[in-house]
Wavefront OBJ file of the C-alpha trace (Angstrom):
o trace
v 201.159 121.506 92.509
v 200.766 120.893 95.911
v 199.059 118.352 97.676
v 197.073 119.827 100.150
v 195.800 123.328 100.244
v 195.142 125.030 103.524
v 193.495 128.584 104.173
v 194.651 130.508 107.623
v 192.421 133.339 108.684
v 194.642 135.507 110.871
v 193.090 137.055 113.594
v 194.468 140.501 114.651
v 197.504 142.067 113.418
v 200.576 140.759 112.151
v 202.976 142.660 114.891
v 206.122 142.133 116.875
v 204.226 141.610 119.798
v 202.520 138.605 118.217
v 205.493 137.312 115.999
v 205.952 133.930 118.368
v 202.220 132.987 117.993
v 201.255 133.803 114.546
v 204.712 131.891 113.632
v 203.532 129.282 115.932
v 200.096 129.231 114.020
v 201.303 129.175 110.741
v 203.906 126.505 111.396
v 201.159 124.304 113.043
v 199.539 124.412 109.808
v 202.140 124.183 106.852
v 203.603 120.741 106.374
v 206.228 119.967 102.988
v 204.447 120.291 99.886
v 201.148 122.782 101.152
v 199.776 125.778 99.452
v 198.897 127.954 102.061
v 196.772 131.173 101.737
v 196.716 133.849 104.192
v 193.639 135.499 104.559
v 193.936 138.875 105.941
v 190.451 140.307 106.546
v 191.091 140.932 110.188
v 194.442 142.313 109.555
v 194.544 145.992 109.855
v 198.361 146.224 110.230
v 201.472 144.819 109.374
v 204.887 145.941 110.846
v 208.188 144.994 109.586
v 208.473 141.841 111.670
v 204.692 140.459 110.402
v 206.754 141.460 106.849
v 209.354 139.150 107.991
v 207.477 136.268 109.111
v 205.339 136.533 105.590
v 208.861 136.485 103.575
v 210.316 132.741 105.697
v 206.989 132.087 105.502
v 206.606 132.192 101.629
v 210.671 131.097 101.307
v 210.350 127.830 103.460
v 206.743 126.721 101.778
v 208.682 127.454 97.669
v 212.021 125.661 99.088
v 209.217 122.393 99.856
v 207.246 122.797 96.897
v 204.296 125.059 97.982
v 203.167 128.353 97.452
v 201.583 131.136 99.865
v 198.846 133.086 98.780
v 197.200 136.439 100.583
v 193.893 137.389 100.097
v 191.290 139.924 101.700
v 194.123 142.395 102.125
v 193.310 145.840 103.496
v 194.482 148.372 100.830
v 196.643 149.862 102.962
v 198.676 146.307 103.303
v 197.952 145.911 99.545
v 200.199 149.253 99.083
v 202.858 148.274 101.368
v 203.486 144.708 100.171
v 203.645 146.687 96.827
v 205.877 148.889 97.769
v 208.558 146.188 99.177
v 208.031 144.428 96.174
v 206.037 141.462 97.652
v 203.911 141.212 95.135
v 206.922 140.196 92.329
v 207.035 136.846 94.234
v 203.463 136.889 96.256
v 199.742 136.388 94.788
v 198.674 139.125 96.752
v 194.378 140.102 96.907
l 1 2 3 4 5 6 7 8 9 10 11 12 13 14 15 16 17 18 19 20 21 22 23 24 25 26 27 28 29 30 31 32 33 34 35 36 37 38 39 40 41 42 43 44 45 46 47 48 49 50 51 52 53 54 55 56 57 58 59 60 61 62 63 64 65 66 67 68 69 70 71 72 73 74 75 76 77 78 79 80 81 82 83 84 85 86 87 88 89 90 91 92 93
């Protein structure tokens, strides 16, 4: 169980053109042993780079004893994550 839980509301799509901005934002919020929830209510599109960022975030958190959860994802984004089988590794709702 992580010592701290953080919810990060993503503002805008998670795409290649914003990759460094998104990585920096996530890195700034997470620390060892943190559970991170990404609120995707303001996200309408995630491209392959965005999926890579989400997977890297999951792996990083998992290796430090934390976990990643995704909430308020649109139906299209949830379907994308299911197609990629990310729902088998990340709590997505």
